[in-house]
Residue, then its C-alpha position, 0 to 999 in steps of 0.5 A: x801433748x808435747x813430751x814436756x807437758x805434764x798431764x794433770x792428775x785425773x782426780x783433779x780433772x774430775x773435781x774441776x769437771x764438777x766444780x765447773x758445772x756447779x760453779x761452787x766448791x760447796x756444791x761440788x763437795x756435796x756431789x763428790x761427798x768430800x769436804x770443800x777444803x778437799x775440793x779447793x786443794x784439788x783445784x789448786x793442784x790443777x791450777x799449779x800443774x797448768x800454771x794458770x788460774x781457772x776461777x775468779x774468786x769473789x768471797x765464797x762465790x766463784x766464776x770460771x774464767x776463759x781458760x776454765x770454760x775452754x778446758x771444761x769443753x775438753x774435759x767433758x769430751x774426755x769423760x764422755x769417752x771414759x763413760x762410753x769405754x766403761x759401758x763397753x767393757x762392763x756390759x756382757x750383752x749388747x746394750x739395748x736401752x736408749x734414753x731419749x729426751x725430746x721437746x714436749x711438743x715434738x714428742x706429743x705432736x710427732x714422735x709418739x705417733x711414729x714410735x711404733x715404726x722404730x720398734x718394728x725395725x728394732x723390736x728388742x729396743x728398750x726405749x726410755x722417753x722423757x721430755x724436757x724443754x731445755x737441752x738436757x745434760x747428757x751425763x747428769x740426766x743419763x740421756x743418750x740422744x735428744x730432740x731439741x727445739x731451737x736454731x741449731x746453735x749447739x756448737x759442742x755437738x753436730x745437730x741435724x735438722x729434722x724439720x722446721x717449725x714455722x710459726x703463724x702470727x695469731x690472736x683472738x678476734x677481739x685483739x685482731x680487730x685492733x691490728x690494722x697494720x703490723x706497727x699496731x703490734x707494738x700496742x699489744x702484749x707479745x707472747x714469747x718463747x723462753x728458748x728464743x729472745x730473737x724470734x719476735x724481734x726477727x718477726x717484727x723486722x720481717x714485717x717492717x716494724x722497729x723491733x723492741x721489747x715491752x714490759x707487757x710482753x710475756x714469756x712461755x716455756x713451751x709451745x702448748x702453753x703458748x697456744x693456750x695463752x694465745x687462745x686465752x687472749x693474753x696477747x699475740x702469739x707465734x703459734x706452730x703451723x699445725x696448731x694454728x691451722x686448727x684454731x684458724x679453721x674453727x675461728x678461735x684464732x685469727x691470723x691478722x696479716x694472713x697465714x703466710x705472712x711469715x713464710x718468706x722469713x730467712x730459713x736461719x730465722x725459722x726455728x726447728x727440731x734438731x737431733x742432738x747427740x754426743x758423738x761418743x753416744x753414736x758408737x752404741x748400736x742401739x743409739x745409732x739405729x735410733x738416730x738413723x731412723x729419726x733422720x730417715x723419717x719425713x717429719x713434715x708429713x705428720x699424721x693428721x690429729 
């Protein structure tokens, strides 16, 4: 910051941080336990200090503009640093608690079978494990580190790929009988993961089919529900390999175009599980130890169920 630039009041930045998250003066006022008028005054003070408006106001509704979105990234990073500093100076002993939030599928299929290995390395770790499909709000949800399903496009962080989650196109035998060529997929409901709008599109393109969504398609929040829906015959699913191989072995599901039909898709189009952690959180020795352990494990050699 130049000598002529004036740092806005910290309280105004704090109020802005909450308003940007809620997109509402009322919601921010409720969280901060002040009046909406007080919130509005702090936002006006901040806008006057910066010399630029931050929100588009439409009646009682507000939307952060481009400048507000940019500023919110820096304010979030700043409060992350403040929180870390407060933690460091207020703890009289080394912090051993690690709040981990993991994708439900990764937690049940991979993490729980191995967590004893980490506890053997750090036996005094106070590990708190929660599961959530979406990436958590690290501050509001009090999460130190997350393991998230997706494609690694969380630009605020530096995600580390732990393992790919390749899919096998599957359906029940009755639906498989209706699939002579990949183009026939357009005549059946397709089961989509909520977290990805492009996965099926990429799969269809890979199979040489003009990709398009259909009203009969259904979206599911997590891999376990996707698998159950596929087994129930609700449509054609993209089932994680470990699950699909189990169901193919029993004959419950069929891979109409073969289990390797999607194997040669570009790596960038294959989802995976990523370690996602704010940089400031890595400064905690307990969190850093967990991150080192997670990234050092070979998650592809999973235990047999």
